[in-house]
N, C-alpha and C positions, 0 to 999 in steps of 0.2 A: 441282266434280269429286269432292270427298271426302264429299259428302252422299249418295252412291249406296249401294245395298245392298252389303254386304260390308265397309264401313268401320264399325267399331263406334261406337255412340252411347251417351251416358250414359243414366241413368234418365230416364223421361219426367217432366220438371219444367218449370215456367214459366221460360223463359229470363231473365226479369227478375230472378228470384231466384238465378240461377246466377252463379258467380264470373266475373270478367273474366279470360280466358285468351288469351295470345298464342301463336300457332302458326306454325310454319315447316316447309314440306315442300320437299325438293329432290332432285335426282338428280345424279350425277356419275360420272366414269370414273376408276377406280383407276389410280394411277401404276404404272409398271413395277416389278415386284418385290413388290407388295402381294399377299399370299397369305392363305390361311385362318388361318394362325398369327397374322399381323399383324392381321387383322380381329378375331380373338379378343382380342388385346391392346387394340384400340380399344374393344371392347365393355366389357371389364373396367374400363378407365380411365374410360370414360363413366359406368358404373354408380356408381363412387365419387364422381366430381365431381358428377354430376347429383343424387344423393341430397342432398348438401350445398346444392345450388342450387335445389332444388324443381323440377327439370326431369324430365319423363317423356317416353317416346317409344318408337319402334321403328326398327330398322335392318334393311334387306334388303341382302344382298350376293350376287351371282351373276355369273359370267362377267366379272368385272372391272367391274361396275357397282354403284354404291351408290344406294339410295333410303332416305331418312330422313324421319321425321315427328317433330318435337319440340314440346313445349308447356310453358308455364310463364309466369313474369312477363315483361313486355316487356323490362326491363333485362337479365335473365339470358339471354333468347333472343337479343337483339341482340349481347351479348358472345360468345355461342356462334357466331353467324353470322360475326362478325369473325374468330374463331379458325378456323372452317372454311375461310374464304377464304385464310388464311395456311398452311394445312396442306398440305405437299408430297406427301402420300400420295394425293391425288386432284386432278383438274382437270376442266374443262368443267362447272362447277357451274351447274345450271339451277334457278332458283326456280320451284317448281310452285304453291305457295300460301304466303301470308304475310299475317297479319292478327290482329286482336284482336276478341274478341266475348265476350258473356256466354253461357257454356255450361259444361257439365261436361267434364272431360278425357276424351279417347278412351282413354287408357292410364294410368289413375290409379295403378296399382300397378307400373308398369314404369319403373324409373329409366333403363333402356335395355335393350330386349330384341331379340334377333336372331331373325328368322323366315325361313322358306324363301323362295326367289326365283321360284317358279313363275309368278307373275303380273306380273313386272316389265315385260315387253314391253308388256302391255296398258296399264299405268300410263304408260309412256313414249309410246306411240302416242296416248293420250288427251291427254297434255301437249302433244305436237307439234300435234295438231289444234287446240288452243285457244291455242297460243303466238302472241303478236303481236310480240314483240321479235325482231329479226333475229339477234342474237347467241344468244338462247336456241334459236331454230329451228336454227341451224347446229350448236350444241352437241348438241342432241337428236339431230340426224341423225348426228353423229359417234358418239354413244353407241349408237344403233341399228345403225349400220354395224359397230361393234365387236361387238355381240351377234350380227350376221349372220355374222361371221368365226369365231365359236366357239359350239358348241352350249351352250345354257343348262343348267347343271347344277342339279338340284334339291338344295338343301342342307337338312340337318336343323336343327331349332331348337336353338340353343345356349343 
């Protein structure tokens, strides 16, 4: 799904020479009361923590839906995943992609960057189309229903 046009790739190099990178992409629904100010706090805290842990990535937030892509060492990303599942600021976490491979980072200079949410619906629909786990299918449908109940706001990059 993320090898499609529009998702940045590193420089053209031989993958055998590339570092081993662990990646995790997910979407989730924000808990009641999570607003733009809270998302700003999340990004600021992630930037500080991720710099120390060698994690890079991107966060998209719009109309109460999060999409995040993170990359780094397997140990650091697994710790982050465990923390995400305990975080009460969101629920209906759906894993979109998770794995390890030799390649360059997609976001080598972004400890955590927030980008606009214009294309989150397409990402969610693509995930729903390829989802096989019944829990993920149900969660993705709840997230899409949430989007249908409120117009998706285009957010400026923070």
